[in-house]
C-alpha positions as CSV (number, residue, x, y, z in Angstrom):
1,M,33.1,-10.2,5.7
2,R,34.9,-7.0,4.6
3,P,35.1,-4.0,7.0
4,F,32.0,-1.8,7.5
5,E,33.6,1.2,6.0
6,E,34.7,-0.7,2.8
7,L,31.2,-2.1,2.2
8,V,29.5,1.2,2.7
9,A,32.0,3.1,0.5
10,E,31.5,0.5,-2.3
11,A,27.7,0.8,-2.1
12,E,27.9,4.6,-2.1
13,S,30.0,4.7,-5.3
14,A,28.1,1.9,-7.1
15,E,25.9,2.8,-10.1
16,I,22.2,3.1,-9.5
17,G,19.3,3.8,-11.9
18,G,16.7,1.8,-13.8
19,W,15.2,-1.3,-12.3
20,G,18.1,-3.7,-12.7
21,F,19.2,-5.2,-9.4
22,T,22.1,-7.5,-10.4
23,W,24.4,-5.5,-8.1
24,L,22.7,-7.3,-5.2
25,D,23.5,-10.8,-6.5
26,G,24.9,-12.8,-3.6
27,R,24.2,-10.0,-1.2
28,A,20.4,-9.9,-1.0
29,T,17.5,-12.0,-2.2
30,E,13.8,-11.4,-2.9
31,E,11.2,-14.0,-3.6
32,R,9.1,-13.3,-6.8
33,P,5.3,-13.3,-7.0
34,P,4.0,-16.6,-8.4
35,W,2.4,-15.2,-11.5
36,G,5.6,-14.2,-13.3
37,Y,4.9,-10.7,-14.4
38,A,7.7,-10.4,-17.0
39,R,6.5,-13.5,-18.8
40,L,2.8,-12.3,-18.7
41,L,3.9,-9.0,-20.2
42,A,6.0,-10.6,-22.9
43,D,3.1,-12.8,-23.9
44,R,0.8,-9.8,-24.0
45,L,3.2,-7.6,-26.1
46,G,3.6,-10.4,-28.6
47,E,-0.1,-10.4,-29.2
48,V,-1.0,-6.8,-29.7
49,R,-0.5,-4.1,-32.4
50,S,0.1,-1.2,-30.0
51,A,1.2,-0.9,-26.4
52,L,2.1,1.6,-23.7
53,D,4.2,0.9,-20.7
54,I,3.9,3.5,-17.9
55,D,6.7,4.3,-15.4
56,T,9.0,1.9,-17.3
57,G,12.1,2.7,-15.3
58,G,15.1,2.0,-17.5
59,G,12.9,-0.2,-19.7
60,E,14.3,-3.4,-18.3
61,V,11.0,-5.4,-18.1
62,V,9.9,-4.4,-21.6
63,A,13.3,-5.3,-22.9
64,E,12.8,-8.9,-21.8
65,A,10.0,-9.4,-24.3
66,P,11.3,-11.2,-27.4
67,V,8.6,-9.7,-29.6
68,L,7.3,-6.1,-29.4
69,P,4.3,-4.7,-31.1
70,P,4.6,-2.5,-34.2
71,R,3.9,0.6,-32.0
72,M,5.6,0.4,-28.6
73,V,5.7,3.4,-26.4
74,V,7.1,3.8,-22.8
75,T,6.9,6.7,-20.4
76,E,9.2,7.5,-17.5
77,G,9.5,10.6,-15.3
78,W,13.1,10.4,-14.0
79,A,15.7,11.7,-16.4
80,P,18.4,9.2,-15.7
81,N,15.9,6.4,-16.3
82,V,14.7,8.1,-19.5
83,R,18.3,8.0,-20.8
84,R,18.8,4.4,-19.9
85,A,15.5,3.4,-21.5
86,R,16.4,5.2,-24.7
87,E,19.7,3.4,-24.8
88,L,18.1,0.0,-24.1
89,L,14.9,0.2,-26.1
90,G,15.6,2.8,-28.8
91,P,17.5,0.3,-31.0
92,R,14.3,-1.8,-31.1
93,G,12.2,1.1,-32.3
94,V,10.5,1.9,-29.0
95,Q,9.4,5.5,-28.5
96,V,10.5,6.7,-25.0
97,V,8.5,9.7,-23.7
98,E,9.6,11.7,-20.7
99,V,6.4,12.2,-18.6
100,A,6.3,13.1,-14.9
101,D,2.6,13.5,-14.3
102,A,-0.8,13.1,-16.0
103,P,-2.3,13.7,-18.4
104,L,-0.6,11.3,-20.7
105,P,0.3,13.0,-24.0
106,F,-1.6,10.5,-26.2
107,D,-4.9,10.6,-27.9
108,D,-8.0,8.8,-26.6
109,G,-8.0,5.1,-27.6
110,S,-4.4,5.1,-28.7
111,F,-3.3,1.7,-27.4
112,E,-4.5,-1.9,-27.4
113,S,-2.5,-2.6,-24.3
114,V,-1.4,-0.5,-21.3
115,S,1.0,-2.0,-18.7
116,S,3.1,-0.9,-15.7
117,R,5.3,-2.6,-13.2
118,H,5.3,-0.8,-9.9
119,P,3.6,2.5,-11.1
120,V,4.1,5.5,-8.8
121,R,0.3,5.9,-8.6
122,P,-2.1,4.5,-11.2
123,D,-4.2,7.2,-12.8
124,W,-7.2,5.0,-13.7
125,A,-9.0,7.7,-15.7
126,E,-6.0,8.3,-17.9
127,I,-5.4,4.5,-18.3
128,R,-9.0,4.0,-19.5
129,R,-8.8,7.1,-21.8
130,V,-5.7,5.9,-23.7
131,L,-7.0,2.3,-24.0
132,E,-9.0,1.5,-27.1
133,P,-12.4,0.0,-26.5
134,G,-11.8,-3.6,-25.5
135,G,-8.1,-2.8,-24.7
136,R,-6.5,-4.3,-21.6
137,Y,-4.4,-3.1,-18.6
138,L,-1.8,-5.5,-17.2
139,A,0.2,-4.4,-14.2
140,Q,2.1,-5.5,-11.1
141,H,1.6,-2.9,-8.3
142,V,3.4,-2.4,-5.0
143,G,1.1,-3.3,-2.1
144,P,0.7,-1.8,1.4
145,A,3.7,-1.6,3.8
146,S,6.1,-3.1,1.3
147,A,9.6,-3.5,2.9
148,F,8.4,-1.6,5.9
149,E,10.5,-3.8,8.3
150,L,13.6,-2.1,6.7
151,I,12.0,1.4,6.3
152,E,10.8,1.6,9.9
153,L,14.2,0.4,11.2
154,F,15.4,3.9,10.0
155,L,12.3,6.0,10.3
156,G,10.4,4.5,13.2
157,P,6.7,3.4,13.2
158,L,4.7,4.7,10.2
159,P,1.1,3.7,11.0
160,E,-0.5,6.1,8.6
161,Q,1.8,5.2,5.7
162,R,1.0,1.5,6.2
163,T,-2.5,2.2,4.9
164,H,-1.3,3.5,1.6
165,R,-1.5,1.5,-1.6
166,D,-4.6,-0.4,-0.4
167,P,-5.4,-2.9,-3.1
168,A,-9.2,-2.9,-2.3
169,R,-9.2,0.9,-2.8
170,E,-7.3,0.6,-6.1
171,I,-9.7,-1.9,-7.5
172,A,-12.7,0.3,-6.5
173,D,-11.0,3.3,-8.2
174,A,-10.3,1.3,-11.3
175,Q,-14.0,0.2,-11.5
176,G,-15.1,3.7,-10.8
177,A,-13.1,4.9,-13.8
178,G,-14.9,2.5,-16.0
179,L,-12.6,-0.5,-16.2
180,V,-13.7,-4.1,-15.7
181,V,-11.2,-5.8,-13.3
182,E,-10.9,-9.4,-14.6
183,R,-8.0,-10.7,-12.5
184,F,-6.5,-9.8,-9.2
185,E,-3.9,-11.6,-7.1
186,E,-1.8,-10.7,-4.1
187,A,1.6,-11.9,-2.9
188,R,3.9,-11.3,0.1
189,C,7.5,-12.1,-0.7
190,R,10.4,-12.6,1.6
191,M,13.5,-10.3,1.3
192,Q,16.9,-11.0,2.9
193,F,19.9,-8.7,3.2
194,F,23.2,-10.3,4.0
195,D,25.7,-7.4,4.2
196,I,25.4,-3.7,5.0
197,G,26.5,-2.7,1.5
198,A,23.3,-4.3,0.1
199,V,21.2,-2.2,2.5
200,V,23.0,1.0,1.6
201,W,22.6,0.3,-2.1
202,I,18.9,-0.5,-2.0
203,L,18.2,2.7,0.1
204,R,20.1,4.8,-2.5
205,T,18.1,3.1,-5.3
206,C,14.6,3.2,-3.8
207,V,15.0,6.8,-2.6
208,W,11.3,7.1,-1.5
209,W,11.8,4.4,1.2
210,V,14.0,6.7,3.4
211,P,13.8,10.1,1.7
212,D,16.6,11.7,3.7
213,F,18.9,8.7,3.6
214,S,22.7,9.0,3.6
215,A,25.2,6.6,5.2
216,S,26.6,9.4,7.4
217,R,23.2,10.5,8.6
218,Y,22.2,7.0,9.7
219,E,25.6,5.7,10.6
220,D,24.5,4.5,14.1
221,T,21.6,2.5,12.7
222,L,23.8,1.1,10.0
223,R,26.5,0.0,12.4
224,A,24.0,-1.7,14.7
225,L,22.6,-3.6,11.7
226,D,26.0,-4.4,10.4
227,A,26.8,-6.1,13.8
228,R,23.7,-8.2,13.4
229,L,24.6,-9.2,9.9
230,R,28.1,-10.2,10.9
231,A,26.7,-12.4,13.6
232,G,25.0,-14.5,10.9
233,H,21.5,-13.1,11.1
234,P,20.3,-11.8,7.7
235,F,17.8,-8.9,7.9
236,V,14.4,-10.1,6.8
237,A,11.7,-7.9,5.3
238,H,8.7,-8.5,3.0
239,S,7.7,-6.9,-0.2
240,T,4.0,-6.9,-1.1
241,R,2.7,-7.0,-4.6
242,H,-0.6,-7.4,-6.5
243,L,-1.4,-8.3,-10.0
244,V,-4.2,-6.4,-11.8
245,E,-5.7,-7.2,-15.2
246,A,-8.5,-5.0,-16.4
247,R,-10.4,-4.3,-19.6
248,R,-12.0,-1.1,-21.0
């Protein structure tokens, strides 16, 4: 394995943005939920006339769909991702709208389908409002305490934050907003990190995990983890996900 300093410097200079994780190939792994969200979304987009994808990142998941509806709109709040999404999806006629917070800038009943992979926080009232009657919401949400083995390695115990993103509360809120939840599934997926560069890169990418992260600030923690990885012990964490399908 290459020296600690080389791996960290490489990860600090590597490009980040969007939701493409190919930089981690061979350096980290993550199991995928059994339902195959990208395939489900592609099937849905091929069946409808209008669709909205919220918090689209760089548009990578929507781009996997071989067929898009005549009206396809995506929203994203982070400017670098907006630029990436426009580069990726613009040539396919997708409208990319920069939106940081609700309300969504669309008329009531604008879309037959609304979707999101890993929304920041689902605004159920807005989702219902922009869906046409009978329209459907399809999403994969991040669950509670996702990747917290890694997060708490740097920040220490976070008991209150472990209660966030409670799926039971989300379902109740969706129903309270007037949506009918028709499908709900949960998954806990194993993650493994094999070198310290992978850890640095993922913490730069998922900036909300360790908000004050920098390699220099957390050098002692990183060096201790690097020694563990060099001894042949991958760092194991678990992502949590839930699938939600609902109808207006």
